[in-house]
C-alpha positions in Angstrom: 0.0 0.0 0.0 2.8 2.3 0.8 4.3 1.7 -2.7 0.9 2.6 -4.2 0.8 6.0 -2.4 4.4 6.6 -3.3 3.5 6.2 -6.9 0.6 8.7 -6.4 3.0 11.1 -4.6 5.6 11.2 -7.4 2.9 11.3 -10.2 1.4 14.3 -8.4 4.8 16.1 -8.2 5.2 15.6 -12.0 1.7 16.7 -12.6 2.3 19.9 -10.4 5.5 20.7 -12.3 4.0 20.2 -15.7 0.9 22.1 -14.7 2.8 25.2 -13.7 3.8 25.5 -17.4 0.9 23.8 -19.2 -2.3 23.7 -17.0 -4.5 22.1 -19.7 -2.2 19.2 -20.0 -3.0 18.0 -16.4 -6.5 19.5 -15.8 -8.3 18.2 -19.0 -11.7 18.3 -17.4 -11.9 22.1 -17.3 -12.2 24.2 -20.4 -10.1 27.1 -19.1 -7.7 25.4 -16.6 -5.3 27.8 -14.8 -2.2 27.4 -12.7 -4.3 28.0 -9.6 -6.4 24.9 -10.4 -3.2 22.9 -10.9 -1.8 24.2 -7.6 -4.9 23.3 -5.6 -5.5 19.9 -7.1 -2.0 18.5 -7.3 -0.6 20.0 -4.1 -3.5 18.5 -2.2 -2.7 15.1 -3.8 0.9 15.5 -2.8 0.1 16.2 0.8 -2.5 13.4 1.1 -0.3 10.8 -0.5 2.6 11.9 1.8 0.5 11.3 4.8 -0.7 8.0 3.6 2.9 6.8 3.0 3.7 7.6 6.6 0.6 5.7 7.8 1.2 2.6 5.6 5.0 2.4 5.7 6.3 -1.0 7.2 7.5 -0.9 10.8 11.2 -1.6 11.6 11.5 -5.1 13.4 14.4 -6.5 15.5 16.4 -9.4 14.0 17.6 -12.6 15.9 20.7 -10.8 17.3 18.5 -8.3 19.0 19.8 -5.4 16.8 17.5 -3.3 14.7 17.3 -3.7 10.9 18.9 -1.0 8.8 16.8 2.2 8.8 16.8 5.0 6.3 18.0 7.7 8.6 20.6 7.7 11.4 20.2 9.7 14.5 22.4 12.3 13.1 20.3 12.5 9.9 17.2 13.0 12.0 18.5 16.2 13.4 17.5 19.0 10.9 20.3 20.9 9.4 20.4 24.6 8.7 19.7 23.9 5.0 16.8 21.7 5.7 15.3 24.4 7.9 15.9 27.0 5.2 14.1 24.9 2.6 11.2 24.2 4.9 10.8 27.9 5.7 11.1 28.7 2.0 8.2 26.4 1.2 6.1 27.9 4.0 6.9 31.4 2.8 6.1 30.4 -0.8 2.7 29.1 0.3 2.0 32.3 2.4 2.9 34.7 -0.4 0.8 32.9 -3.0 -2.2 32.7 -0.6 -2.0 36.3 0.5 -1.3 37.7 -2.9 -4.4 35.9 -4.3 -6.5 37.6 -1.6 -4.8 40.9 -2.1 -5.5 41.1 -5.8 -9.0 39.9 -5.3 -9.7 42.7 -2.9 -8.0 45.2 -5.2 -10.1 43.9 -8.1 -13.4 44.3 -6.2 -12.4 47.8 -4.9 -11.5 49.0 -8.4 -14.9 48.1 -9.6 -16.5 50.0 -6.7 -14.2 53.1 -7.2 -15.0 53.1 -10.9 -18.7 53.3 -10.3 -18.8 55.6 -7.3 -19.1 58.8 -9.4 -20.7 57.5 -12.6 -23.2 54.9 -11.3 -24.1 55.4 -7.6 -26.5 52.4 -7.5 -23.8 50.0 -8.8 -21.4 51.4 -6.4 -23.8 50.8 -3.4 -24.4 47.2 -4.6 -20.6 46.6 -4.9 -20.0 48.0 -1.4 -22.7 45.8 0.2 -21.3 42.8 -1.7 -17.6 43.4 -0.9 -17.9 44.3 2.8 -18.5 40.7 4.1 -15.8 39.3 1.8 -13.2 41.9 3.0 -14.2 41.2 6.7 -13.6 37.5 6.2 -10.2 38.2 4.7 -9.3 40.5 7.6 -9.7 37.6 10.1 -8.3 34.9 7.8 -5.4 32.7 9.1 -2.2 32.2 7.1 0.6 29.7 7.5 3.0 30.6 10.4 5.1 27.5 10.9 8.7 28.7 10.6 12.0 27.4 12.1 13.6 30.8 11.9 12.3 33.2 14.6 13.3 36.3 12.5 11.2 35.0 9.6 8.3 34.4 11.9 8.6 38.0 13.1 8.6 39.6 9.6 5.8 37.2 8.5 3.7 38.3 11.5 4.2 42.0 10.6 3.4 41.2 7.0 0.0 39.5 7.9 -0.9 42.4 10.3 -0.3 44.9 7.6 -2.4 42.8 5.1 -5.2 42.6 7.5 -5.0 46.3 8.3 -5.3 47.2 4.7 -8.5 45.3 4.4 -9.8 46.8 7.6 -9.3 50.3 6.3 -11.1 49.4 3.1 -13.9 47.9 5.1 -14.3 51.1 7.1 -14.3 53.1 3.8 -17.2 51.0 2.5 -19.0 51.6 5.8 -18.5 55.3 5.5 -19.7 55.4 2.0 -22.9 53.5 2.8 -23.5 55.7 5.9 -23.1 58.8 3.7 -25.6 57.5 1.2 -28.1 57.1 4.1 -27.3 60.2 6.1 -25.7 62.7 3.7 -23.3 63.9 6.4 -20.2 65.7 4.9 -18.0 64.4 7.7 -18.6 60.8 6.5 -17.1 61.9 3.1 -13.9 63.1 4.9 -13.7 59.8 6.8 -14.3 57.8 3.6 -11.3 59.6 1.8 -9.1 59.2 4.8 -9.7 55.5 5.0 -9.1 55.1 1.3 -5.7 56.8 1.7 -4.9 54.5 4.6 -5.9 51.5 2.6 -3.7 52.5 -0.3 -0.7 53.1 2.0 -1.2 49.8 3.8 -1.5 48.0 0.4 1.8 49.4 -0.8 3.4 48.6 2.5 2.1 45.0 2.3 3.6 44.6 -1.2 6.9 46.0 0.0 7.1 43.7 2.9 6.2 40.7 0.6 9.1 41.4 -1.6 11.4 41.8 1.4 10.4 38.4 2.7 10.7 36.9 -0.8 14.2 38.4 -1.2 15.4 36.5 1.9 14.5 33.1 0.2 15.3 34.1 -3.4 11.7 34.3 -4.4 10.0 36.7 -6.8 6.5 37.3 -8.1 6.0 36.0 -11.6 3.5 38.2 -13.4 3.2 35.8 -16.2 2.0 32.9 -14.1 0.5 35.1 -11.3 2.4 33.2 -8.6 5.4 33.5 -6.4 8.2 31.2 -7.5 11.9 30.8 -7.0 13.8 33.5 -8.9 16.0 31.0 -10.8 12.9 29.3 -12.3 11.4 32.6 -13.4 14.7 33.6 -15.1 15.0 30.2 -16.8 11.4 30.5 -18.2 12.1 34.1 -19.4 15.3 33.0 -21.3 13.4 30.0 -22.9 10.5 32.3 -24.0 13.0 34.9 -25.3 14.9 32.3 -27.3 11.6 31.1 -28.9 10.6 34.7 -29.7 14.0 35.5 -31.3 13.7 32.4 -33.5 10.1 33.0 -34.5 10.8 36.6 -35.4 13.1 35.5 -38.2 10.0 34.5 -40.2 7.7 36.9 -42.1 4.4 37.8 -40.4 1.4 35.8 -41.8 -0.6 39.0 -41.7 1.3 42.2 -42.2 0.2 45.1 -39.9 1.6 47.6 -42.3 -1.2 46.8 -44.8 -3.9 48.3 -42.6 -4.7 51.6 -41.0 -4.0 51.9 -37.3 -7.0 51.6 -34.9 -9.1 49.6 -37.3 -10.5 46.1 -36.7 -8.1 44.6 -39.4 -5.1 46.3 -37.8 -6.0 44.9 -34.4 -6.5 41.4 -35.7 -3.2 41.7 -37.6 -1.5 42.7 -34.3 -3.2 39.8 -32.5 -2.1 37.2 -35.1 1.4 38.6 -35.4 2.2 38.7 -31.6 0.7 35.2 -31.4 2.9 34.0 -34.2 6.0 35.4 -32.4 4.7 34.4 -29.0 5.2 38.0 -27.7 2.3 38.0 -25.2 3.3 41.2 -23.4 3.1 43.0 -26.9 -0.3 41.3 -27.5 -1.9 42.9 -24.5 -2.0 46.3 -26.2 -4.3 44.9 -28.9 -6.9 43.5 -26.4 -10.2 44.9 -25.3 -9.7 47.6 -22.6 -12.3 46.4 -20.2 -10.9 42.9 -20.4 -7.4 44.2 -19.6 -8.7 46.1 -16.6 -10.3 43.0 -15.2 -7.3 40.8 -15.4 -4.5 40.9 -12.8 -2.0 39.7 -15.3 -3.3 40.0 -18.9 0.1 38.8 -20.4 -0.1 35.8 -18.1 -3.6 34.9 -19.3 -2.6 35.3 -22.9 0.5 33.1 -22.4 -1.6 30.4 -20.7 -4.2 30.4 -23.5 -2.0 30.6 -26.6 1.6 29.7 -25.9 1.1 26.0 -26.5 -0.3 26.6 -29.9 2.5 27.4 -32.4 1.0 29.2 -35.4 2.2 27.8 -38.8 -0.3 29.9 -40.9 -3.0 32.4 -40.6 -5.4 34.2 -42.9 -8.3 36.7 -42.4 -11.3 35.3 -44.2 -13.8 38.1 -43.3 -14.6 40.8 -40.8 -18.3 41.4 -40.2 -19.6 44.7 -38.9 -22.4 44.4 -36.3 -22.3 48.0 -35.2 -19.8 50.9 -35.5 -18.2 49.7 -32.2 -18.5 45.9 -32.6 -17.1 43.6 -35.3 -16.6 39.8 -35.6 -13.6 38.4 -37.5 -13.4 35.0 -39.2 -9.8 33.8 -39.2 -8.4 30.5 -40.6 -5.4 29.3 -38.6 -3.0 26.4 -38.7 -1.1 25.6 -35.5 1.0 22.8 -34.0 -0.1 21.7 -30.5 2.9 21.3 -28.2 1.2 18.7 -26.1 0.7 16.1 -29.0 2.9 17.7 -31.7 -0.2 17.5 -34.0 -1.0 20.2 -36.6 -4.6 21.5 -36.5 -6.5 23.6 -38.9 -9.5 25.5 -37.5 -11.3 28.8 -37.7 -11.6 31.3 -34.8 -14.0 34.2 -34.5 -12.6 36.8 -32.2 -14.8 39.9 -31.5 -13.3 43.4 -32.0 -14.9 46.0 -29.7 -14.3 49.8 -29.5 -13.9 51.2 -26.0 -12.9 54.8 -25.1 -12.3 55.4 -28.8 -9.9 52.4 -29.4 -10.5 49.0 -30.9 -9.3 45.8 -29.1 -10.0 42.1 -29.5 -11.6 40.0 -26.9 -9.2 37.1 -25.9 -12.0 34.9 -24.6 -13.8 34.9 -28.0 -10.4 34.3 -29.7 -9.9 31.0 -27.8 -13.0 29.3 -29.2 -12.4 27.2 -32.2 -14.7 26.0 -35.0 
């Protein structure tokens, strides 16, 4: 039984590593699998199988001479070394930063929606405030990992968590001030609202600064492309690998030449989308996306990389662009790509929508993923 769970353990480790780069390869039952899904599923599997191995591992028995059979660790090996403590703390810090950053960005996302509507649509802002208040309160009292061998690490982590909770608390107070002002129309409540917003912004920036200070101690950094904290060396390796791919791909001619179209037209946007996809330049691709979609995403480039990187374009052609309104178009594009998972070439059509917002066109990435 222990061998069975050992197999599950190592399989889960492999799945976790592969999933960090290709989520869809290991989470096939979800249409839009993300690295967060991989992290939740496979990390849970690793932990469960590890506990099961400990439960079902065979016990050490005495032999005829009264001496114990050989064991895997000597008394000396059982004593944790400085390196082991460091690695253990690193994993705890990594877990903490990923959990807290997910919460931090979720709060910021909800707050941005509220702030956007507070002047233009007061009813939407009120609805947002009422909806977000309980969520922020829950995060304010949420517990995070605090199992560290190094007392200094434990101290800076406690300060980090305290600052994170404080930033949520200030935002919660601001929501309360806003709702009270709507009900009572007292000018003093507006002053309190603005003060708490300022306190929130200051605490949020302090939280981010502290996170990078903790990460620096363990050679960790935030990877905007994967939206996770990772070891710096792995982030650098991935950047070099992607840069090498881009350099090689940019030696080829674009399938659709952007120079053939006027700027800020649907065809120009589609040409930019296809060209940046062809060259796997996902940071560049962001500027051709729909503005409201960009604003909703914590890491637009990371989303695009996750959605399109495993498809290497080998050909593309605009079949048609249909006008629905002056601000809304639908493109029909024939593409041929090689799937990096199975190395098979696929010929399909995609129908990305192109939408004008604030005077500029942009394609919607979600519509561009669907294939016909």
